[in-house]
All heavy atoms as TSV, in Angstrom:
chain	resi	resn	atom	element	x	y	z
A	1	MET	N	N	35.585	1.807	40.087
A	1	MET	CA	C	34.143	1.704	39.902
A	1	MET	C	C	33.699	2.681	38.787
A	1	MET	O	O	32.817	2.336	38.012
A	1	MET	CB	C	33.454	2.030	41.230
A	1	MET	CG	C	32.003	1.837	41.183
A	1	MET	SD	S	31.658	0.075	41.004
A	1	MET	CE	C	29.922	0.047	41.061
A	2	ARG	N	N	34.309	3.867	38.752
A	2	ARG	CA	C	33.955	4.838	37.718
A	2	ARG	C	C	34.266	4.312	36.312
A	2	ARG	O	O	33.540	4.532	35.381
A	2	ARG	CB	C	34.696	6.154	37.930
A	2	ARG	CG	C	34.185	6.943	39.076
A	2	ARG	CD	C	34.917	8.271	39.120
A	2	ARG	NE	N	34.673	8.947	40.366
A	2	ARG	CZ	C	35.216	10.088	40.699
A	2	ARG	NH1	N	36.070	10.696	39.862
A	2	ARG	NH2	N	34.953	10.649	41.854
A	3	VAL	N	N	35.390	3.631	36.217
A	3	VAL	CA	C	35.793	3.066	34.921
A	3	VAL	C	C	34.776	2.037	34.442
A	3	VAL	O	O	34.434	1.990	33.280
A	3	VAL	CB	C	37.217	2.451	35.018
A	3	VAL	CG1	C	37.587	1.762	33.743
A	3	VAL	CG2	C	38.224	3.520	35.391
A	4	LEU	N	N	34.286	1.212	35.353
A	4	LEU	CA	C	33.302	0.200	35.007
A	4	LEU	C	C	32.009	0.844	34.514
A	4	LEU	O	O	31.443	0.430	33.505
A	4	LEU	CB	C	33.034	-0.701	36.207
A	4	LEU	CG	C	32.041	-1.816	35.986
A	4	LEU	CD1	C	32.527	-2.763	34.909
A	4	LEU	CD2	C	31.763	-2.572	37.280
A	5	VAL	N	N	31.560	1.889	35.225
A	5	VAL	CA	C	30.350	2.595	34.782
A	5	VAL	C	C	30.563	3.241	33.427
A	5	VAL	O	O	29.693	3.209	32.538
A	5	VAL	CB	C	29.915	3.629	35.870
A	5	VAL	CG1	C	28.791	4.489	35.350
A	5	VAL	CG2	C	29.540	2.929	37.149
A	6	LEU	N	N	31.708	3.849	33.247
A	6	LEU	CA	C	32.021	4.478	31.965
A	6	LEU	C	C	32.051	3.468	30.832
A	6	LEU	O	O	31.526	3.704	29.739
A	6	LEU	CB	C	33.360	5.197	32.068
A	6	LEU	CG	C	33.809	5.981	30.836
A	6	LEU	CD1	C	32.851	7.095	30.503
A	6	LEU	CD2	C	35.206	6.518	31.007
A	7	LEU	N	N	32.671	2.326	31.065
A	7	LEU	CA	C	32.711	1.263	30.049
A	7	LEU	C	C	31.334	0.731	29.728
A	7	LEU	O	O	30.978	0.519	28.566
A	7	LEU	CB	C	33.623	0.120	30.484
A	7	LEU	CG	C	35.120	0.395	30.394
A	7	LEU	CD1	C	35.916	-0.738	31.018
A	7	LEU	CD2	C	35.518	0.611	28.960
A	8	LEU	N	N	30.520	0.499	30.733
A	8	LEU	CA	C	29.150	-0.013	30.511
A	8	LEU	C	C	28.330	1.023	29.713
A	8	LEU	O	O	27.570	0.636	28.816
A	8	LEU	CB	C	28.477	-0.347	31.834
A	8	LEU	CG	C	28.964	-1.597	32.526
A	8	LEU	CD1	C	28.328	-1.729	33.884
A	8	LEU	CD2	C	28.725	-2.809	31.687
A	9	THR	N	N	28.445	2.284	30.053
A	9	THR	CA	C	27.734	3.319	29.331
A	9	THR	C	C	28.181	3.369	27.887
A	9	THR	O	O	27.378	3.503	26.948
A	9	THR	CB	C	27.941	4.676	30.016
A	9	THR	OG1	O	27.597	4.570	31.393
A	9	THR	CG2	C	27.145	5.773	29.346
A	10	THR	N	N	29.491	3.296	27.667
A	10	THR	CA	C	30.033	3.344	26.304
A	10	THR	C	C	29.544	2.189	25.485
A	10	THR	O	O	29.086	2.342	24.333
A	10	THR	CB	C	31.574	3.348	26.355
A	10	THR	OG1	O	31.998	4.455	27.142
A	10	THR	CG2	C	32.154	3.457	24.960
A	11	PHE	N	N	29.563	0.984	26.043
A	11	PHE	CA	C	29.118	-0.193	25.295
A	11	PHE	C	C	27.627	-0.132	25.040
A	11	PHE	O	O	27.149	-0.582	23.996
A	11	PHE	CB	C	29.483	-1.476	26.035
A	11	PHE	CG	C	30.951	-1.802	25.959
A	11	PHE	CD1	C	31.671	-2.055	27.100
A	11	PHE	CD2	C	31.604	-1.863	24.734
A	11	PHE	CE1	C	33.029	-2.326	27.028
A	11	PHE	CE2	C	32.945	-2.147	24.645
A	11	PHE	CZ	C	33.671	-2.397	25.817
A	12	LEU	N	N	26.868	0.415	25.968
A	12	LEU	CA	C	25.410	0.549	25.764
A	12	LEU	C	C	25.127	1.503	24.606
A	12	LEU	O	O	24.276	1.218	23.762
A	12	LEU	CB	C	24.739	1.040	27.026
A	12	LEU	CG	C	23.229	1.236	26.949
A	12	LEU	CD1	C	22.524	-0.099	26.745
A	12	LEU	CD2	C	22.713	1.924	28.188
A	13	LEU	N	N	25.860	2.605	24.562
A	13	LEU	CA	C	25.655	3.552	23.438
A	13	LEU	C	C	26.095	2.970	22.099
A	13	LEU	O	O	25.456	3.174	21.084
A	13	LEU	CB	C	26.400	4.840	23.721
A	13	LEU	CG	C	25.836	5.723	24.852
A	13	LEU	CD1	C	26.759	6.881	25.148
A	13	LEU	CD2	C	24.458	6.189	24.519
A	14	LEU	N	N	27.193	2.227	22.084
A	14	LEU	CA	C	27.646	1.591	20.869
A	14	LEU	C	C	26.718	0.471	20.396
A	14	LEU	O	O	26.540	0.243	19.224
A	14	LEU	CB	C	29.065	1.077	21.031
A	14	LEU	CG	C	30.165	2.119	21.153
A	14	LEU	CD1	C	31.489	1.460	21.470
A	14	LEU	CD2	C	30.234	2.934	19.891
A	15	TYR	N	N	26.105	-0.206	21.347
A	15	TYR	CA	C	25.186	-1.292	21.020
A	15	TYR	C	C	23.948	-0.755	20.302
A	15	TYR	O	O	23.427	-1.411	19.386
A	15	TYR	CB	C	24.764	-2.032	22.296
A	15	TYR	CG	C	23.756	-3.128	22.044
A	15	TYR	CD1	C	24.138	-4.318	21.435
A	15	TYR	CD2	C	22.439	-2.971	22.399
A	15	TYR	CE1	C	23.235	-5.322	21.196
A	15	TYR	CE2	C	21.522	-3.959	22.172
A	15	TYR	CZ	C	21.903	-5.130	21.554
A	15	TYR	OH	O	20.998	-6.127	21.318
A	16	GLN	N	N	23.481	0.422	20.660
A	16	GLN	CA	C	22.315	1.010	20.025
A	16	GLN	C	C	22.583	1.411	18.573
A	16	GLN	O	O	21.665	1.518	17.788
A	16	GLN	CB	C	21.828	2.229	20.815
A	16	GLN	CG	C	21.262	1.847	22.160
A	16	GLN	CD	C	20.826	3.059	22.945
A	16	GLN	OE1	O	21.082	4.174	22.538
A	16	GLN	NE2	N	20.220	2.836	24.082
A	17	GLY	N	N	23.795	1.646	18.256
A	17	GLY	CA	C	24.162	2.022	16.898
A	17	GLY	C	C	24.041	3.510	16.668
A	17	GLY	O	O	23.485	4.258	17.494
A	18	PRO	N	N	24.598	4.003	15.595
A	18	PRO	CA	C	24.571	5.432	15.300
A	18	PRO	C	C	23.149	5.860	14.949
A	18	PRO	O	O	22.354	5.068	14.397
A	18	PRO	CB	C	25.503	5.586	14.106
A	18	PRO	CG	C	25.540	4.221	13.495
A	18	PRO	CD	C	25.324	3.256	14.571
A	19	PRO	N	N	22.789	7.107	15.196
A	19	PRO	CA	C	21.441	7.587	14.918
A	19	PRO	C	C	21.299	7.946	13.421
A	19	PRO	O	O	21.180	9.110	13.049
A	19	PRO	CB	C	21.302	8.837	15.793
A	19	PRO	CG	C	22.700	9.316	15.934
A	19	PRO	CD	C	23.561	8.085	15.914
A	20	VAL	N	N	21.278	6.960	12.560
A	20	VAL	CA	C	21.103	7.146	11.138
A	20	VAL	C	C	19.942	6.351	10.647
A	20	VAL	O	O	19.481	5.414	11.322
A	20	VAL	CB	C	22.383	6.771	10.351
A	20	VAL	CG1	C	23.539	7.658	10.700
A	20	VAL	CG2	C	22.720	5.320	10.568
A	21	ARG	N	N	19.493	6.615	9.457
A	21	ARG	CA	C	18.381	5.891	8.887
A	21	ARG	C	C	18.811	4.481	8.530
A	21	ARG	O	O	19.987	4.200	8.276
A	21	ARG	CB	C	17.905	6.575	7.618
A	21	ARG	CG	C	17.325	7.943	7.892
A	21	ARG	CD	C	17.010	8.660	6.666
A	21	ARG	NE	N	16.109	7.902	5.855
A	21	ARG	CZ	C	15.630	8.309	4.699
A	21	ARG	NH1	N	15.998	9.468	4.246
A	21	ARG	NH2	N	14.801	7.589	4.003
A	22	SER	N	N	17.867	3.550	8.569
A	22	SER	CA	C	18.217	2.169	8.249
A	22	SER	C	C	18.531	1.998	6.764
A	22	SER	O	O	19.325	1.128	6.398
A	22	SER	CB	C	17.090	1.246	8.663
A	22	SER	OG	O	15.904	1.577	7.964
A	23	ASP	N	N	17.901	2.758	5.908
A	23	ASP	CA	C	18.195	2.690	4.466
A	23	ASP	C	C	19.293	3.715	4.154
A	23	ASP	O	O	19.035	4.902	4.056
A	23	ASP	CB	C	16.984	3.060	3.641
A	23	ASP	CG	C	16.003	1.925	3.497
A	23	ASP	OD1	O	16.446	0.775	3.674
A	23	ASP	OD2	O	14.839	2.179	3.198
A	24	LEU	N	N	20.543	3.215	4.050
A	24	LEU	CA	C	21.597	4.137	3.755
A	24	LEU	C	C	21.444	4.684	2.348
A	24	LEU	O	O	21.176	3.933	1.401
A	24	LEU	CB	C	22.961	3.421	3.884
A	24	LEU	CG	C	23.289	2.944	5.283
A	24	LEU	CD1	C	24.578	2.156	5.243
A	24	LEU	CD2	C	23.404	4.104	6.234
A	25	HIS	N	N	21.557	5.934	2.193
A	25	HIS	CA	C	21.448	6.635	0.919
A	25	HIS	C	C	20.067	6.568	0.298
A	25	HIS	O	O	19.902	6.717	-0.903
A	25	HIS	CB	C	22.472	6.111	-0.087
A	25	HIS	CG	C	23.863	6.164	0.402
A	25	HIS	ND1	N	24.525	7.337	0.594
A	25	HIS	CD2	C	24.731	5.192	0.756
A	25	HIS	CE1	C	25.733	7.092	1.043
A	25	HIS	NE2	N	25.867	5.793	1.156
A	26	ALA	N	N	19.040	6.286	1.112
A	26	ALA	CA	C	17.676	6.230	0.550
A	26	ALA	C	C	17.226	7.638	0.243
A	26	ALA	O	O	17.456	8.575	0.997
A	26	ALA	CB	C	16.731	5.575	1.550
A	27	ASP	N	N	16.562	7.808	-0.873
A	27	ASP	CA	C	16.053	9.084	-1.344
A	27	ASP	C	C	17.149	10.119	-1.536
A	27	ASP	O	O	16.919	11.324	-1.439
A	27	ASP	CB	C	14.981	9.651	-0.396
A	27	ASP	CG	C	13.647	8.964	-0.612
A	27	ASP	OD1	O	13.437	8.412	-1.692
A	27	ASP	OD2	O	12.833	8.974	0.321
A	28	ARG	N	N	18.337	9.688	-1.831
A	28	ARG	CA	C	19.402	10.613	-2.172
A	28	ARG	C	C	19.297	10.966	-3.642
A	28	ARG	O	O	18.761	10.218	-4.448
A	28	ARG	CB	C	20.789	10.009	-1.894
A	28	ARG	CG	C	20.966	9.779	-0.392
A	28	ARG	CD	C	22.364	9.521	-0.036
A	28	ARG	NE	N	23.075	10.794	0.064
A	28	ARG	CZ	C	24.359	10.900	0.224
A	28	ARG	NH1	N	25.085	9.818	0.275
A	28	ARG	NH2	N	24.939	12.059	0.302
A	29	ILE	N	N	19.807	12.097	-4.007
A	29	ILE	CA	C	19.726	12.558	-5.383
A	29	ILE	C	C	20.806	11.875	-6.204
A	29	ILE	O	O	21.943	11.746	-5.772
A	29	ILE	CB	C	19.872	14.077	-5.446
A	29	ILE	CG1	C	18.692	14.717	-4.730
A	29	ILE	CG2	C	19.966	14.560	-6.884
A	29	ILE	CD1	C	18.824	16.217	-4.576
A	30	CYS	N	N	20.459	11.415	-7.399
A	30	CYS	CA	C	21.382	10.787	-8.323
A	30	CYS	C	C	21.053	11.243	-9.711
A	30	CYS	O	O	20.111	12.009	-9.942
A	30	CYS	CB	C	21.328	9.262	-8.202
A	30	CYS	SG	S	19.729	8.570	-8.580
A	31	GLY	N	N	21.784	10.809	-10.690
A	31	GLY	CA	C	21.474	11.128	-12.086
A	31	GLY	C	C	21.573	12.603	-12.389
A	31	GLY	O	O	20.645	13.162	-12.975
A	32	TYR	N	N	22.631	13.250	-11.948
A	32	TYR	CA	C	22.860	14.694	-12.200
A	32	TYR	C	C	21.748	15.546	-11.589
A	32	TYR	O	O	21.345	16.564	-12.159
A	32	TYR	CB	C	23.007	14.977	-13.694
A	32	TYR	CG	C	24.141	14.207	-14.315
A	32	TYR	CD1	C	23.884	13.142	-15.145
A	32	TYR	CD2	C	25.449	14.529	-14.063
A	32	TYR	CE1	C	24.929	12.404	-15.704
A	32	TYR	CE2	C	26.487	13.840	-14.604
A	32	TYR	CZ	C	26.213	12.746	-15.433
A	32	TYR	OH	O	27.250	12.057	-15.985
A	33	GLY	N	N	21.194	15.124	-10.463
A	33	GLY	CA	C	20.185	15.892	-9.748
A	33	GLY	C	C	18.777	15.746	-10.262
A	33	GLY	O	O	17.892	16.466	-9.817
A	34	THR	N	N	18.540	14.795	-11.145
A	34	THR	CA	C	17.199	14.625	-11.673
A	34	THR	C	C	16.483	13.397	-11.163
A	34	THR	O	O	15.295	13.261	-11.342
A	34	THR	CB	C	17.273	14.519	-13.234
A	34	THR	OG1	O	18.127	13.416	-13.566
A	34	THR	CG2	C	17.780	15.806	-13.822
A	35	SER	N	N	17.190	12.501	-10.511
A	35	SER	CA	C	16.624	11.203	-10.077
A	35	SER	C	C	16.842	11.018	-8.577
A	35	SER	O	O	17.500	11.788	-7.930
A	35	SER	CB	C	17.301	10.064	-10.835
A	35	SER	OG	O	17.195	10.266	-12.203
A	36	ARG	N	N	16.233	9.942	-8.047
A	36	ARG	CA	C	16.348	9.585	-6.636
A	36	ARG	C	C	16.778	8.124	-6.475
A	36	ARG	O	O	16.367	7.265	-7.246
A	36	ARG	CB	C	15.013	9.753	-5.930
A	36	ARG	CG	C	14.528	11.157	-5.876
A	36	ARG	CD	C	14.855	11.745	-4.561
A	36	ARG	NE	N	14.403	13.105	-4.479
A	36	ARG	CZ	C	14.934	13.980	-3.697
A	36	ARG	NH1	N	15.892	13.654	-2.916
A	36	ARG	NH2	N	14.489	15.216	-3.662
A	37	CYS	N	N	17.598	7.875	-5.463
A	37	CYS	CA	C	17.952	6.503	-5.109
A	37	CYS	C	C	16.797	5.914	-4.297
A	37	CYS	O	O	16.379	6.496	-3.303
A	37	CYS	CB	C	19.219	6.466	-4.247
A	37	CYS	SG	S	20.684	7.111	-5.064
A	38	ARG	N	N	16.318	4.774	-4.749
A	38	ARG	CA	C	15.228	4.098	-4.033
A	38	ARG	C	C	15.502	2.629	-3.972
A	38	ARG	O	O	16.232	2.087	-4.788
A	38	ARG	CB	C	13.890	4.369	-4.701
A	38	ARG	CG	C	13.510	5.797	-4.805
A	38	ARG	CD	C	12.038	5.900	-5.184
A	38	ARG	NE	N	11.645	7.229	-5.600
A	38	ARG	CZ	C	11.345	8.211	-4.789
A	38	ARG	NH1	N	11.392	8.028	-3.505
A	38	ARG	NH2	N	11.021	9.400	-5.264
A	39	ARG	N	N	14.853	1.961	-3.035
A	39	ARG	CA	C	14.959	0.500	-2.942
A	39	ARG	C	C	14.269	-0.137	-4.155
A	39	ARG	O	O	14.771	-1.046	-4.771
A	39	ARG	CB	C	14.314	0.019	-1.660
A	39	ARG	CG	C	14.745	-1.340	-1.247
A	39	ARG	CD	C	14.222	-1.666	0.093
A	39	ARG	NE	N	15.227	-1.356	1.101
A	39	ARG	CZ	C	15.249	-1.850	2.287
A	39	ARG	NH1	N	14.300	-2.650	2.685
A	39	ARG	NH2	N	16.213	-1.560	3.135
A	40	ASN	N	N	13.082	0.361	-4.471
A	40	ASN	CA	C	12.323	-0.039	-5.653
A	40	ASN	C	C	11.753	1.203	-6.281
A	40	ASN	O	O	11.243	2.082	-5.600
A	40	ASN	CB	C	11.159	-0.985	-5.292
A	40	ASN	CG	C	11.659	-2.289	-4.720
A	40	ASN	OD1	O	12.557	-2.886	-5.266
A	40	ASN	ND2	N	11.086	-2.713	-3.624
A	41	CYS	N	N	11.802	1.303	-7.588
A	41	CYS	CA	C	11.226	2.466	-8.275
A	41	CYS	C	C	9.707	2.430	-8.125
A	41	CYS	O	O	9.085	1.391	-8.163
A	41	CYS	CB	C	11.595	2.463	-9.766
A	41	CYS	SG	S	13.360	2.714	-10.032
A	42	LYS	N	N	9.121	3.623	-7.958
A	42	LYS	CA	C	7.680	3.732	-7.844
A	42	LYS	C	C	7.038	3.517	-9.204
A	42	LYS	O	O	7.723	3.507	-10.249
A	42	LYS	CB	C	7.303	5.095	-7.266
A	42	LYS	CG	C	7.798	5.267	-5.825
A	42	LYS	CD	C	7.353	6.591	-5.298
A	42	LYS	CE	C	7.801	6.735	-3.848
A	42	LYS	NZ	N	7.435	8.020	-3.277
A	43	ARG	N	N	5.722	3.438	-9.244
A	43	ARG	CA	C	5.013	3.110	-10.458
A	43	ARG	C	C	5.275	4.149	-11.573
A	43	ARG	O	O	5.529	3.755	-12.710
A	43	ARG	CB	C	3.519	2.999	-10.178
A	43	ARG	CG	C	2.727	2.427	-11.331
A	43	ARG	CD	C	1.325	2.081	-10.910
A	43	ARG	NE	N	1.267	0.882	-10.127
A	43	ARG	CZ	C	0.996	-0.301	-10.599
A	43	ARG	NH1	N	0.774	-0.468	-11.872
A	43	ARG	NH2	N	0.949	-1.361	-9.831
A	44	PRO	N	N	5.197	5.461	-11.313
A	44	PRO	CA	C	5.440	6.407	-12.441
A	44	PRO	C	C	6.932	6.687	-12.703
A	44	PRO	O	O	7.243	7.698	-13.305
A	44	PRO	CB	C	4.709	7.656	-11.983
A	44	PRO	CG	C	4.792	7.626	-10.505
A	44	PRO	CD	C	4.711	6.150	-10.138
A	45	GLU	N	N	7.832	5.832	-12.238
A	45	GLU	CA	C	9.264	6.062	-12.414
A	45	GLU	C	C	9.885	4.913	-13.201
A	45	GLU	O	O	9.335	3.819	-13.280
A	45	GLU	CB	C	9.965	6.150	-11.059
A	45	GLU	CG	C	9.505	7.324	-10.216
A	45	GLU	CD	C	10.145	7.295	-8.859
A	45	GLU	OE1	O	10.560	6.225	-8.372
A	45	GLU	OE2	O	10.226	8.372	-8.264
A	46	PHE	N	N	11.038	5.185	-13.783
A	46	PHE	CA	C	11.788	4.113	-14.440
A	46	PHE	C	C	13.246	4.199	-13.999
A	46	PHE	O	O	13.726	5.237	-13.561
A	46	PHE	CB	C	11.651	4.164	-15.962
A	46	PHE	CG	C	12.168	5.399	-16.606
A	46	PHE	CD1	C	13.457	5.418	-17.097
A	46	PHE	CD2	C	11.380	6.544	-16.721
A	46	PHE	CE1	C	13.961	6.572	-17.706
A	46	PHE	CE2	C	11.878	7.683	-17.304
A	46	PHE	CZ	C	13.168	7.709	-17.797
A	47	ARG	N	N	13.924	3.089	-14.107
A	47	ARG	CA	C	15.317	2.977	-13.643
A	47	ARG	C	C	16.263	3.583	-14.654
A	47	ARG	O	O	16.203	3.245	-15.831
A	47	ARG	CB	C	15.609	1.510	-13.417
A	47	ARG	CG	C	16.945	1.256	-12.857
A	47	ARG	CD	C	17.144	-0.231	-12.664
A	47	ARG	NE	N	18.496	-0.470	-12.196
A	47	ARG	CZ	C	18.856	-1.564	-11.579
A	47	ARG	NH1	N	18.006	-2.524	-11.368
A	47	ARG	NH2	N	20.109	-1.699	-11.185
A	48	THR	N	N	17.164	4.463	-14.163
A	48	THR	CA	C	18.126	5.074	-15.074
A	48	THR	C	C	19.567	4.609	-14.824
A	48	THR	O	O	20.436	4.853	-15.630
A	48	THR	CB	C	18.102	6.601	-14.947
A	48	THR	OG1	O	18.402	6.949	-13.595
A	48	THR	CG2	C	16.740	7.145	-15.341
A	49	GLY	N	N	19.816	3.958	-13.708
A	49	GLY	CA	C	21.146	3.495	-13.377
A	49	GLY	C	C	21.202	2.949	-11.966
A	49	GLY	O	O	20.194	2.539	-11.425
A	50	LYS	N	N	22.416	2.948	-11.377
A	50	LYS	CA	C	22.612	2.447	-10.016
A	50	LYS	C	C	23.206	3.540	-9.157
A	50	LYS	O	O	24.014	4.341	-9.605
A	50	LYS	CB	C	23.530	1.254	-10.003
A	50	LYS	CG	C	22.889	-0.047	-10.359
A	50	LYS	CD	C	23.843	-1.188	-10.060
A	50	LYS	CE	C	23.145	-2.497	-10.326
A	50	LYS	NZ	N	24.017	-3.656	-10.068
A	51	CYS	N	N	22.794	3.553	-7.905
A	51	CYS	CA	C	23.350	4.456	-6.907
A	51	CYS	C	C	24.586	3.787	-6.259
A	51	CYS	O	O	24.813	2.605	-6.455
A	51	CYS	CB	C	22.306	4.756	-5.830
A	51	CYS	SG	S	20.913	5.658	-6.497
A	52	PRO	N	N	25.361	4.577	-5.472
A	52	PRO	CA	C	26.537	4.000	-4.840
A	52	PRO	C	C	26.215	2.788	-3.919
A	52	PRO	O	O	27.062	1.950	-3.730
A	52	PRO	CB	C	27.100	5.144	-4.021
A	52	PRO	CG	C	26.602	6.372	-4.680
A	52	PRO	CD	C	25.285	6.013	-5.259
A	53	ASN	N	N	25.016	2.731	-3.360
A	53	ASN	CA	C	24.654	1.610	-2.496
A	53	ASN	C	C	23.946	0.494	-3.284
A	53	ASN	O	O	23.268	-0.329	-2.696
A	53	ASN	CB	C	23.771	2.069	-1.358
A	53	ASN	CG	C	22.445	2.613	-1.848
A	53	ASN	OD1	O	22.240	2.883	-3.010
A	53	ASN	ND2	N	21.519	2.802	-0.923
A	54	THR	N	N	24.104	0.458	-4.586
A	54	THR	CA	C	23.572	-0.519	-5.509
A	54	THR	C	C	22.039	-0.495	-5.620
A	54	THR	O	O	21.457	-1.400	-6.176
A	54	THR	CB	C	24.033	-1.991	-5.231
A	54	THR	OG1	O	23.434	-2.401	-3.985
A	54	THR	CG2	C	25.555	-2.057	-5.161
A	55	SER	N	N	21.371	0.519	-5.079
A	55	SER	CA	C	19.953	0.669	-5.266
A	55	SER	C	C	19.719	1.284	-6.656
A	55	SER	O	O	20.598	1.948	-7.189
A	55	SER	CB	C	19.369	1.628	-4.231
A	55	SER	OG	O	19.462	1.051	-2.974
A	56	PRO	N	N	18.516	1.114	-7.219
A	56	PRO	CA	C	18.291	1.729	-8.532
A	56	PRO	C	C	18.122	3.254	-8.414
A	56	PRO	O	O	17.673	3.762	-7.401
A	56	PRO	CB	C	16.976	1.080	-9.000
A	56	PRO	CG	C	16.378	0.465	-7.804
A	56	PRO	CD	C	17.465	0.203	-6.813
A	57	CYS	N	N	18.551	3.943	-9.439
A	57	CYS	CA	C	18.400	5.381	-9.545
A	57	CYS	C	C	17.137	5.586	-10.368
A	57	CYS	O	O	17.086	5.204	-11.558
A	57	CYS	CB	C	19.632	5.966	-10.229
A	57	CYS	SG	S	19.692	7.756	-10.251
A	58	CYS	N	N	16.077	6.162	-9.778
A	58	CYS	CA	C	14.744	6.208	-10.378
A	58	CYS	C	C	14.408	7.627	-10.851
A	58	CYS	O	O	14.533	8.567	-10.109
A	58	CYS	CB	C	13.696	5.753	-9.405
A	58	CYS	SG	S	14.011	4.097	-8.766
A	59	LEU	N	N	13.960	7.725	-12.103
A	59	LEU	CA	C	13.598	9.019	-12.720
A	59	LEU	C	C	12.083	9.002	-12.982
A	59	LEU	O	O	11.555	8.021	-13.524
A	59	LEU	CB	C	14.366	9.230	-14.001
A	59	LEU	CG	C	14.046	10.526	-14.775
A	59	LEU	CD1	C	14.498	11.732	-13.953
A	59	LEU	CD2	C	14.756	10.517	-16.099
A	60	LYS	N	N	11.419	10.084	-12.612
A	60	LYS	CA	C	9.981	10.167	-12.819
A	60	LYS	C	C	9.672	10.361	-14.298
A	60	LYS	O	O	10.324	11.166	-14.980
A	60	LYS	CB	C	9.423	11.342	-12.026
A	60	LYS	CG	C	7.915	11.446	-12.024
A	60	LYS	CD	C	7.435	12.637	-11.247
A	60	LYS	CE	C	6.964	12.192	-9.887
A	60	LYS	NZ	N	6.323	13.263	-9.152
A	61	LYS	N	N	8.691	9.600	-14.813
A	61	LYS	CA	C	8.268	9.734	-16.195
A	61	LYS	C	C	7.504	11.046	-16.332
A	61	LYS	O	O	6.839	11.511	-15.423
A	61	LYS	CB	C	7.366	8.597	-16.587
A	61	LYS	CG	C	8.019	7.277	-16.602
A	61	LYS	CD	C	7.060	6.184	-17.011
A	61	LYS	CE	C	7.739	4.826	-16.937
A	61	LYS	NZ	N	6.833	3.725	-17.221
A	62	TRP	N	N	7.665	11.682	-17.483
A	62	TRP	CA	C	6.957	12.917	-17.738
A	62	TRP	C	C	6.436	12.920	-19.165
A	62	TRP	O	O	6.920	12.191	-20.031
A	62	TRP	CB	C	7.830	14.138	-17.465
A	62	TRP	CG	C	9.050	14.179	-18.343
A	62	TRP	CD1	C	10.220	13.555	-18.097
A	62	TRP	CD2	C	9.210	14.868	-19.562
A	62	TRP	NE1	N	11.120	13.819	-19.081
A	62	TRP	CE2	C	10.524	14.642	-19.995
A	62	TRP	CE3	C	8.389	15.673	-20.331
A	62	TRP	CZ2	C	11.008	15.165	-21.210
A	62	TRP	CZ3	C	8.873	16.227	-21.527
A	62	TRP	CH2	C	10.161	15.959	-21.907
A	63	THR	N	N	5.432	13.737	-19.388
A	63	THR	CA	C	4.831	13.896	-20.695
A	63	THR	C	C	4.827	15.397	-21.037
A	63	THR	O	O	5.024	16.244	-20.177
A	63	THR	CB	C	3.418	13.356	-20.753
A	63	THR	OG1	O	2.610	14.112	-19.844
A	63	THR	CG2	C	3.341	11.891	-20.401
A	64	VAL	N	N	4.591	15.688	-22.289
A	64	VAL	CA	C	4.553	17.080	-22.732
A	64	VAL	C	C	3.377	17.777	-22.067
A	64	VAL	O	O	3.463	18.976	-21.708
A	64	VAL	CB	C	4.427	17.175	-24.274
A	64	VAL	CG1	C	4.279	18.584	-24.738
A	64	VAL	CG2	C	5.646	16.516	-24.908
A	65	ASN	N	N	2.276	17.089	-21.823
A	65	ASN	CA	C	1.114	17.687	-21.195
A	65	ASN	C	C	1.403	18.141	-19.768
A	65	ASN	O	O	0.841	19.096	-19.294
A	65	ASN	CB	C	-0.066	16.702	-21.194
A	65	ASN	CG	C	-0.537	16.414	-22.593
A	65	ASN	OD1	O	-0.333	17.188	-23.505
A	65	ASN	ND2	N	-1.196	15.287	-22.757
A	66	SER	N	N	2.281	17.442	-19.067
A	66	SER	CA	C	2.576	17.835	-17.693
A	66	SER	C	C	3.417	19.133	-17.670
A	66	SER	O	O	3.436	19.813	-16.642
A	66	SER	CB	C	3.340	16.707	-16.969
A	66	SER	OG	O	4.590	16.494	-17.564
A	67	LEU	N	N	4.104	19.466	-18.759
A	67	LEU	CA	C	4.895	20.694	-18.812
A	67	LEU	C	C	3.973	21.924	-19.052
A	67	LEU	O	O	4.311	23.019	-18.614
A	67	LEU	CB	C	5.931	20.611	-19.921
A	67	LEU	CG	C	7.030	19.583	-19.723
A	67	LEU	CD1	C	7.911	19.560	-20.949
A	67	LEU	CD2	C	7.836	19.885	-18.499
A	68	ILE	N	N	2.841	21.738	-19.673
A	68	ILE	CA	C	1.970	22.834	-20.019
A	68	ILE	C	C	1.227	23.338	-18.777
A	68	ILE	O	O	1.009	24.531	-18.629
A	68	ILE	CB	C	0.964	22.427	-21.116
A	68	ILE	CG1	C	1.740	22.116	-22.372
A	68	ILE	CG2	C	-0.075	23.503	-21.347
A	68	ILE	CD1	C	0.895	21.524	-23.472
A	69	GLN	N	N	0.915	22.501	-17.840
A	69	GLN	CA	C	0.141	22.879	-16.662
A	69	GLN	C	C	0.850	23.847	-15.849
A	69	GLN	O	O	1.583	24.249	-15.334
A	69	GLN	CB	C	-0.231	21.654	-15.855
A	69	GLN	CG	C	-1.157	20.765	-16.590
A	69	GLN	CD	C	-1.456	19.490	-15.812
A	69	GLN	OE1	O	-0.879	19.245	-14.742
A	69	GLN	NE2	N	-2.345	18.684	-16.314
């Protein structure tokens, strides 16, 4: 009986899946630490390459005026 309870508990825990985010590698750093992996680049960002999970590597646009502030 103990084995049955242990098996049911194990299968229940495995059925729920591991406690990780649904977007694997989302918001991870890419592009030598200057960009982020995203599903879609945000409006002020542009695509610089691909992340390991084939999501775009997005870099925020900047201007000279933003450096002065």
